[in-house]
C-alpha positions as CSV (number, residue, x, y, z in Angstrom):
1,M,-99.9,-243.0,-11.5
2,S,-97.4,-243.6,-8.7
3,E,-95.4,-246.7,-8.3
4,L,-97.4,-247.7,-5.3
5,E,-100.7,-247.2,-7.3
6,K,-99.3,-249.3,-10.1
7,L,-98.3,-252.1,-7.7
8,T,-101.7,-251.9,-6.0
9,R,-103.4,-252.3,-9.3
10,R,-101.2,-255.3,-10.3
11,V,-102.0,-257.0,-7.0
12,E,-105.7,-256.3,-7.5
13,Q,-105.6,-257.8,-11.0
14,L,-103.7,-260.9,-9.7
15,E,-106.3,-261.4,-7.0
16,A,-109.0,-260.9,-9.5
17,R,-107.5,-263.5,-11.9
18,V,-107.6,-266.1,-9.1
19,E,-111.1,-265.2,-8.1
20,I,-112.3,-265.4,-11.8
21,G,-110.6,-268.7,-12.2
22,E,-112.5,-270.0,-9.2
23,L,-115.7,-268.6,-10.7
24,C,-115.1,-270.7,-13.8
25,S,-114.3,-273.8,-11.7
26,A,-117.4,-273.3,-9.6
27,Y,-119.5,-273.2,-12.8
28,A,-118.1,-276.6,-13.9
29,I,-118.8,-278.1,-10.5
30,A,-122.3,-276.6,-10.3
31,C,-123.1,-278.0,-13.7
32,D,-121.7,-281.5,-12.8
33,E,-123.6,-281.5,-9.5
34,H,-126.8,-280.0,-11.0
35,D,-126.5,-277.5,-8.1
36,L,-129.0,-274.8,-9.3
37,G,-128.6,-272.5,-6.3
38,R,-124.8,-272.4,-6.8
39,L,-125.1,-272.0,-10.5
40,E,-127.6,-269.1,-10.2
41,S,-125.3,-267.3,-7.8
42,L,-122.6,-267.3,-10.5
43,F,-124.5,-265.1,-13.0
44,A,-125.3,-261.4,-12.9
45,P,-129.0,-260.6,-12.8
46,D,-128.9,-259.4,-16.4
47,A,-126.4,-262.0,-17.7
48,V,-126.5,-263.5,-21.1
49,L,-125.7,-267.1,-22.0
50,D,-125.4,-267.8,-25.7
51,S,-124.0,-270.0,-28.5
52,P,-123.5,-269.4,-32.2
53,S,-126.2,-272.0,-33.0
54,K,-128.6,-270.4,-30.5
55,L,-129.4,-273.9,-29.2
56,L,-128.1,-272.5,-25.9
57,H,-129.5,-269.0,-25.5
58,A,-130.9,-267.2,-22.5
59,N,-131.1,-263.5,-21.4
60,G,-131.2,-262.8,-17.6
61,R,-130.6,-265.0,-14.7
62,A,-134.2,-266.4,-14.6
63,E,-134.0,-267.5,-18.3
64,I,-130.5,-269.0,-17.8
65,M,-131.7,-271.0,-14.8
66,A,-134.8,-272.2,-16.7
67,M,-132.5,-273.3,-19.6
68,Y,-130.3,-275.3,-17.1
69,V,-133.3,-276.9,-15.5
70,K,-134.4,-278.1,-19.0
71,L,-130.9,-279.4,-19.7
72,F,-130.4,-281.1,-16.4
73,K,-133.7,-283.0,-16.7
74,I,-132.3,-284.9,-19.7
75,R,-128.7,-285.0,-18.6
76,G,-127.3,-287.6,-16.3
77,P,-123.8,-287.5,-14.8
78,G,-121.2,-285.2,-16.3
79,F,-117.7,-283.9,-15.7
80,H,-116.3,-280.6,-16.9
81,W,-112.6,-279.7,-17.0
82,T,-111.4,-276.2,-17.4
83,H,-108.0,-275.9,-19.0
84,D,-106.2,-272.7,-20.2
85,H,-107.8,-269.5,-19.0
86,F,-107.0,-266.0,-20.3
87,V,-108.2,-262.9,-18.5
88,H,-108.0,-259.4,-19.8
89,F,-108.6,-256.2,-17.9
90,D,-109.5,-253.2,-20.2
91,G,-108.8,-249.7,-18.9
92,A,-108.5,-248.6,-15.3
93,S,-111.3,-250.7,-13.9
94,V,-110.5,-253.8,-12.0
95,D,-114.2,-254.7,-11.6
96,R,-114.8,-255.7,-15.2
97,A,-112.8,-258.2,-17.4
98,T,-113.1,-260.5,-20.4
99,G,-111.8,-264.0,-20.7
100,L,-111.4,-267.1,-22.7
101,V,-111.7,-270.6,-21.1
102,L,-110.8,-273.7,-22.9
103,S,-112.7,-276.7,-21.7
104,H,-113.8,-280.4,-22.1
105,A,-116.8,-282.2,-20.8
106,E,-118.2,-285.7,-20.6
107,T,-122.0,-285.7,-20.3
108,C,-124.9,-288.1,-20.7
109,P,-127.8,-286.4,-22.4
110,D,-130.8,-288.7,-23.0
111,D,-128.8,-291.7,-21.5
112,E,-126.1,-291.4,-24.2
113,G,-122.5,-290.7,-23.2
114,S,-121.2,-287.6,-25.0
115,M,-117.9,-285.8,-25.2
116,S,-117.3,-282.1,-26.0
117,A,-114.5,-279.6,-26.4
118,M,-115.5,-276.0,-26.1
119,R,-114.4,-272.4,-25.6
120,Y,-116.2,-270.1,-23.3
121,E,-115.9,-266.4,-24.3
122,D,-116.7,-264.6,-21.1
123,E,-117.4,-261.2,-19.7
124,Y,-117.0,-260.9,-15.9
125,A,-118.1,-258.2,-13.4
126,K,-117.5,-257.8,-9.7
127,L,-120.8,-257.2,-8.0
128,D,-121.2,-256.8,-4.3
129,G,-117.6,-257.9,-3.8
130,R,-117.8,-261.1,-5.9
131,W,-117.0,-262.0,-9.5
132,V,-119.9,-263.2,-11.7
133,F,-120.6,-263.9,-15.3
134,R,-122.1,-261.0,-17.3
135,Q,-121.9,-263.1,-20.5
136,R,-120.9,-266.6,-21.5
137,V,-120.7,-267.6,-25.1
138,L,-120.1,-271.4,-25.7
139,K,-118.4,-272.3,-28.9
140,F,-118.0,-276.0,-29.6
141,L,-115.1,-277.7,-31.4
142,Y,-117.2,-280.8,-31.1
143,Y,-120.1,-282.2,-29.0
144,V,-120.8,-285.7,-30.0
145,P,-122.0,-289.1,-28.7
146,V,-119.0,-291.2,-27.5
147,K,-119.6,-293.7,-30.3
148,D,-119.0,-290.9,-32.9
149,Y,-115.9,-289.4,-31.2
150,A,-113.3,-291.2,-33.4
151,Q,-114.7,-289.6,-36.5
152,A,-115.8,-286.3,-35.0
153,L,-112.9,-284.2,-36.3
154,R,-113.0,-285.5,-39.9
155,G,-115.5,-283.0,-41.1
156,P,-117.4,-279.8,-40.3
157,I,-120.5,-281.4,-38.7
158,R,-119.2,-281.9,-35.2
159,V,-122.1,-280.9,-32.9
160,T,-125.0,-283.2,-32.1
161,M,-127.5,-281.6,-29.8
162,G,-131.2,-282.0,-29.3
163,G,-131.3,-284.4,-32.2
164,R,-129.7,-281.8,-34.5
165,K,-126.3,-282.2,-36.3
166,L,-124.5,-278.9,-36.8
167,P,-121.1,-277.6,-37.8
168,G,-118.6,-276.9,-35.1
169,D,-118.2,-273.3,-34.0
170,V,-114.5,-273.3,-33.8
171,P,-111.9,-273.1,-35.3
172,E,-113.4,-272.2,-38.6
173,S,-114.8,-268.9,-37.3
174,S,-111.4,-267.7,-36.1
175,P,-109.6,-265.1,-38.2
176,G,-106.3,-267.1,-38.0
177,W,-108.0,-270.2,-39.4
178,Q,-109.7,-268.2,-42.1
179,A,-106.5,-266.4,-43.2
180,F,-104.6,-269.7,-43.3
181,E,-107.4,-271.3,-45.4
182,R,-107.4,-268.4,-47.9
183,E,-103.6,-268.3,-48.2
184,H,-102.8,-272.0,-48.2
185,R,-105.8,-274.0,-49.3
186,S,-107.1,-271.9,-52.2
């Protein structure tokens, strides 16, 4: 690969990083505004949205949108923040990438204020000249009613959704956490 080709690839990746970052921000805004048209445009036709608990799970754009309609019907105002964002390009292609987005949200399901901290593990694809989600996996550190926030991190049960109380998805599932626990807590 020539120096010009290497430079061209680096510029393409930098441009892609910005566009993918805007995709993630557009998702947050579309969720907050309940903008179904915008939200739908952010997913590939065969996209997958998932969570370890399977409380959030849909295959294909139509199922994803049906899931969001159901969620938005019970959720009032909300505000999502995206924080750190990591993007990785694998191989020679600049039309596919993976990413990790760290995020917080304040929402109001069933008229109860809630707070959440989550990670999105993403797969992105460039289709028809625009970046879209091929897969989003939401992993929660916590998702709790505001009244429970002060105690949320004191135990493993940190997700309250749909009347169910579940363990948090992270950090306990991460290899680093598990290695630390084996070595230093046993």
